[in-house]
C-alpha positions as CSV (number, residue, x, y, z in Angstrom):
1,M,-20.9,-27.4,118.2
2,R,-22.4,-24.7,115.9
3,Q,-21.1,-21.2,116.5
4,N,-23.3,-18.3,115.6
5,G,-22.5,-14.6,115.6
6,I,-20.6,-12.2,113.4
7,H,-18.4,-13.7,110.7
8,H,-17.0,-10.4,109.4
9,V,-17.7,-6.7,108.9
10,T,-16.9,-5.1,105.5
11,A,-16.4,-1.3,105.2
12,I,-15.4,1.4,102.7
13,A,-12.2,3.3,103.1
14,G,-10.1,6.0,101.4
15,P,-6.4,5.5,100.4
16,A,-5.2,1.9,100.7
17,Q,-1.9,2.6,102.3
18,R,-3.4,4.8,105.0
19,N,-6.0,2.1,105.8
20,L,-3.3,-0.6,105.9
21,D,-1.1,1.5,108.2
22,F,-3.9,2.2,110.7
23,Y,-5.2,-1.3,111.0
24,T,-1.9,-3.2,111.1
25,R,0.4,-0.7,112.7
26,V,-1.8,1.3,115.0
27,L,-4.4,-1.3,116.0
28,G,-2.0,-4.2,115.4
29,L,-4.4,-6.5,113.5
30,R,-3.0,-9.1,111.1
31,L,-3.5,-8.6,107.4
32,V,-4.8,-12.1,106.7
33,K,-5.7,-11.6,103.0
34,K,-4.7,-9.1,100.3
35,T,-7.0,-9.6,97.3
36,V,-9.3,-7.5,95.2
37,N,-13.0,-6.7,95.1
38,F,-14.2,-9.6,92.9
39,D,-16.8,-7.3,91.4
40,D,-14.4,-4.4,90.9
41,P,-10.9,-5.8,90.5
42,G,-9.3,-2.4,90.2
43,T,-9.8,-2.0,93.9
44,Y,-8.1,-4.0,96.8
45,H,-10.0,-6.0,99.3
46,F,-8.1,-6.2,102.6
47,Y,-9.0,-8.6,105.3
48,Y,-7.7,-7.9,108.9
49,G,-8.1,-10.3,111.8
50,D,-6.3,-12.5,114.3
51,E,-3.4,-14.8,113.6
52,A,-5.5,-17.5,112.0
53,G,-8.2,-15.2,110.5
54,Q,-10.9,-16.8,112.5
55,P,-14.6,-15.9,111.9
56,G,-15.5,-13.3,114.4
57,T,-12.2,-11.4,114.1
58,I,-12.4,-10.3,110.5
59,L,-12.7,-6.6,109.5
60,T,-12.5,-6.1,105.7
61,F,-12.2,-3.0,103.5
62,F,-12.7,-1.8,100.0
63,P,-10.2,1.1,99.8
64,W,-11.0,3.5,97.0
65,E,-8.4,6.2,96.7
66,H,-10.8,9.0,96.1
67,A,-13.9,7.8,97.9
68,A,-16.1,10.6,99.2
69,P,-16.9,10.5,102.9
70,G,-20.1,8.6,103.8
71,R,-22.8,9.8,106.3
72,L,-23.7,7.7,109.2
73,G,-27.5,7.2,109.5
74,V,-30.4,4.8,109.9
75,G,-29.9,1.5,108.1
76,E,-26.2,1.2,108.9
77,T,-23.7,-0.2,111.3
78,Q,-23.0,2.5,113.8
79,E,-20.0,1.1,115.5
80,T,-17.7,-2.0,115.2
81,V,-16.4,-3.1,118.6
82,F,-13.3,-5.1,119.5
83,R,-12.4,-7.0,122.6
84,V,-9.2,-6.2,124.6
85,P,-8.1,-7.7,128.0
86,E,-9.5,-6.0,131.0
87,G,-6.1,-4.6,132.2
88,S,-5.3,-3.2,128.7
89,I,-7.6,-0.2,128.5
90,G,-4.9,2.1,130.0
91,Y,-2.4,0.9,127.5
92,W,-4.8,1.5,124.6
93,T,-5.8,4.9,125.9
94,H,-2.1,6.0,126.0
95,R,-1.5,4.4,122.5
96,L,-4.4,6.3,120.9
97,I,-3.1,9.6,122.4
98,E,0.4,8.8,121.2
99,K,-0.8,8.0,117.7
100,G,-3.1,11.0,117.5
101,V,-6.2,8.9,117.1
102,P,-9.5,10.7,117.8
103,H,-11.2,9.0,120.7
104,E,-13.6,9.5,123.6
105,A,-12.9,9.1,127.4
106,P,-13.7,5.6,128.7
107,E,-17.4,5.1,129.5
108,K,-19.6,2.3,130.8
109,R,-22.1,0.4,128.6
110,F,-23.9,-2.5,130.0
111,G,-21.4,-2.5,132.9
112,E,-18.4,-2.8,130.5
113,T,-15.7,-0.2,130.1
114,V,-15.6,1.1,126.5
115,V,-13.3,3.5,124.6
116,A,-14.8,4.8,121.4
117,L,-12.5,5.9,118.5
118,K,-12.4,6.7,114.8
119,D,-10.2,5.5,112.0
120,P,-8.6,8.0,109.5
121,D,-11.8,7.9,107.4
122,G,-14.1,8.6,110.4
123,M,-15.3,5.0,110.8
124,R,-16.6,4.5,114.3
125,L,-14.8,1.8,116.3
126,A,-14.6,0.9,120.0
127,L,-12.5,-1.2,122.4
128,V,-14.2,-3.0,125.2
129,A,-12.3,-4.3,128.3
130,M,-13.2,-7.9,128.8
131,P,-12.3,-10.0,132.0
132,G,-10.9,-13.5,131.5
133,I,-9.5,-13.1,128.0
134,K,-5.9,-12.3,128.8
135,N,-4.8,-15.9,128.2
136,E,-6.5,-16.1,124.7
137,P,-3.7,-15.9,122.1
138,G,-3.0,-12.4,120.8
139,W,-1.4,-11.6,117.4
140,T,1.6,-9.4,117.5
141,D,4.0,-8.1,114.9
142,G,6.3,-6.9,117.6
143,E,5.0,-3.4,118.2
144,I,2.0,-4.1,120.4
145,P,2.7,-6.6,123.2
146,A,0.7,-9.8,122.8
147,E,-0.9,-9.4,126.2
148,H,-2.5,-6.1,125.1
149,A,-3.4,-7.3,121.6
150,I,-7.0,-7.1,120.2
151,R,-8.9,-10.4,120.7
152,G,-11.4,-10.3,117.8
153,F,-14.9,-8.7,117.8
154,H,-17.0,-8.0,120.8
155,S,-20.0,-6.7,118.9
156,A,-21.5,-4.5,116.3
157,S,-24.0,-1.7,117.0
158,L,-26.7,-1.2,114.3
159,L,-28.8,1.9,113.7
160,V,-32.4,0.8,112.9
161,P,-35.8,2.5,112.8
162,E,-37.1,0.1,115.4
163,A,-35.5,-2.9,117.0
164,A,-38.2,-5.6,116.8
165,P,-38.2,-6.4,113.1
166,T,-34.3,-6.7,113.0
167,G,-34.4,-8.5,116.3
168,A,-36.7,-11.1,114.8
169,I,-34.1,-11.9,112.2
170,L,-31.3,-12.1,114.8
171,T,-33.3,-14.5,117.0
172,D,-35.1,-16.7,114.5
173,V,-32.5,-17.0,111.8
174,F,-29.1,-16.4,113.4
175,G,-29.6,-17.9,116.9
176,F,-29.3,-14.7,119.0
177,R,-31.5,-13.8,122.0
178,E,-32.3,-10.5,123.7
179,I,-30.3,-10.3,126.9
180,A,-30.5,-6.6,128.0
181,R,-31.8,-3.1,127.4
182,E,-30.1,0.2,128.2
183,G,-31.8,3.4,126.9
184,S,-32.4,3.1,123.2
185,L,-30.0,0.1,123.0
186,V,-31.3,-3.5,122.8
187,R,-28.5,-6.1,123.3
188,Y,-28.7,-9.6,121.6
189,K,-26.3,-12.4,122.3
190,A,-25.5,-15.6,120.3
191,G,-25.4,-18.4,122.9
192,D,-21.9,-18.9,124.3
193,T,-20.1,-17.5,121.2
194,T,-17.2,-15.4,122.4
195,L,-16.0,-13.8,119.2
196,G,-18.5,-11.5,117.6
197,G,-21.3,-12.9,119.7
198,I,-23.1,-9.7,120.5
199,V,-25.2,-7.3,118.4
200,D,-26.6,-4.1,119.8
201,L,-29.6,-2.5,118.1
202,R,-30.0,1.2,118.6
203,E,-33.5,2.5,117.8
204,A,-33.1,5.8,115.8
205,G,-36.4,6.1,113.9
206,G,-36.2,9.9,113.4
207,F,-32.6,10.0,112.1
208,L,-31.6,10.5,108.4
209,R,-30.8,7.4,106.4
210,G,-27.1,6.7,106.0
211,R,-25.2,7.5,102.8
212,P,-22.5,5.0,101.7
213,G,-18.9,6.3,101.4
214,A,-15.5,6.2,103.1
215,G,-15.9,5.6,106.8
216,T,-19.1,3.6,106.6
217,V,-19.9,-0.1,106.8
218,H,-20.9,-1.8,103.5
219,H,-22.4,-4.9,105.1
220,I,-22.2,-7.2,108.1
221,A,-21.8,-10.9,107.7
222,F,-23.1,-13.6,110.0
223,R,-21.7,-17.1,110.4
224,A,-23.0,-20.4,109.0
225,T,-20.9,-23.4,109.8
226,D,-21.4,-24.9,106.2
227,D,-23.6,-24.9,103.2
228,A,-26.3,-26.9,104.9
229,V,-26.6,-24.4,107.8
230,Q,-26.6,-21.5,105.3
231,A,-29.4,-23.2,103.3
232,E,-31.4,-23.7,106.5
233,M,-31.1,-19.9,107.3
234,V,-32.1,-19.0,103.7
235,K,-35.2,-21.2,104.0
236,K,-36.1,-19.6,107.4
237,L,-35.8,-16.1,105.9
238,A,-38.1,-16.9,103.0
239,E,-40.7,-18.9,104.9
240,N,-40.8,-17.0,108.2
241,H,-40.0,-13.4,107.1
242,G,-40.8,-13.2,103.4
243,I,-37.1,-12.3,102.6
244,R,-35.3,-13.7,99.6
245,T,-31.5,-13.8,99.4
246,T,-29.2,-13.6,96.4
247,E,-27.9,-16.8,94.9
248,Q,-24.8,-18.2,96.6
249,K,-21.5,-16.5,95.6
250,D,-18.1,-18.2,96.0
251,R,-15.8,-15.7,97.7
252,D,-12.9,-18.3,97.7
253,Y,-12.5,-18.1,101.5
254,F,-16.3,-18.5,102.3
255,R,-19.5,-18.9,100.3
256,A,-22.0,-16.0,100.8
257,V,-25.6,-15.0,100.2
258,Y,-26.9,-11.4,100.8
259,F,-30.2,-9.7,101.7
260,R,-31.6,-6.5,103.1
261,E,-33.0,-6.9,106.6
262,P,-36.1,-4.9,107.7
263,G,-34.1,-2.0,109.0
264,G,-32.3,-1.4,105.7
265,L,-28.9,-2.9,106.4
266,L,-27.2,-5.3,104.0
267,F,-26.7,-8.6,105.7
268,E,-24.6,-11.5,104.5
269,I,-24.5,-15.1,105.6
270,A,-21.0,-16.5,105.2
271,T,-19.8,-20.1,105.7
272,D,-16.9,-20.8,108.1
273,D,-15.2,-23.0,105.6
274,P,-12.8,-23.1,103.8
275,G,-11.0,-20.2,105.5
276,F,-8.1,-18.0,104.6
277,A,-5.3,-20.7,104.4
278,V,-7.0,-22.3,101.4
279,D,-4.6,-20.5,98.9
280,E,-1.5,-19.7,100.9
281,P,0.3,-21.0,104.0
282,A,-1.1,-19.9,107.4
283,E,2.3,-18.5,108.4
284,S,2.5,-16.1,105.4
285,L,-1.2,-15.0,105.2
286,G,-1.7,-11.6,103.6
287,Q,1.8,-11.2,102.1
288,A,1.1,-11.9,98.5
289,L,-1.7,-10.5,96.3
290,K,-4.2,-13.4,95.8
291,L,-6.6,-13.4,93.0
292,P,-9.6,-15.7,92.3
293,R,-9.1,-18.2,89.5
294,F,-11.3,-16.3,87.1
295,L,-9.2,-13.1,87.5
296,E,-5.8,-14.8,87.4
297,P,-5.4,-14.4,83.6
298,N,-5.6,-10.6,84.1
299,R,-3.1,-10.4,86.9
300,E,-0.7,-8.1,85.1
301,K,-3.4,-5.6,84.2
302,I,-4.9,-5.7,87.7
303,E,-1.5,-5.2,89.4
304,A,-0.8,-2.2,87.0
305,V,-3.8,-0.3,88.2
306,L,-3.7,-1.1,91.9
307,P,-2.0,1.4,94.2
308,K,1.4,0.4,95.5
309,V,1.3,-0.6,99.1
310,A,4.0,-1.6,101.6
């Protein structure tokens, strides 16, 4: 059955080691791929996710050592939200305090308990307590007990001038439907997709536009099962919305097209296949620096300029 929803979220970070430490050691995500920015190979591209690197669990970063801080604003992803088991909010609240992570007190949104937090670059994240997910497999490297581990994405919250034009793309092209409203938030859900199946649109027409930089999201990617489904989405964008995408780009682990949606956000459509185990064994994902074939001849030069990480 076709699964819609979020494929991955890609953001900009500061120092690579600090980013790696926070997402693997504090939040306990698995580093599923260590590669480079294909368009700027002097910069890492880190992919974090669950044990298998499933679509709907993947948060990726371009860490630039001296990146200036960005400014959150209209036309950007406001918050990237992860799922945790319902009984784990207490554990996570204590962990955030222990690790000195800036966070808010638990609050209710759409009837769910949410803890908002920020990463070292000020990127806005949140944890949502979800009933009935405790038995889903949780990745652990030994520090965070598997029963409390993050279980992929819950949602992403997007800041848009008005919800309707962006909502039309979500519903017509990506298979979402509006399910609830709360204040200035409009919630959309992608069928029965559990991982990354929710997008919240926050109408913020009077706010400043965002400014890219460390702590901001570069783009948000939505799932297409394969090339045929992706092509169908591209056709709908052109015929129903007058929006043209880039040509398809091979990112080794998925194939992608990009476009600006009406609210100004950069959207991507990424295929589910071939996945992250295409160039290294599933049990050792993220351990070695992987390069695309066209960059492999330059490996020595690339490794010489990349920051050392452990």
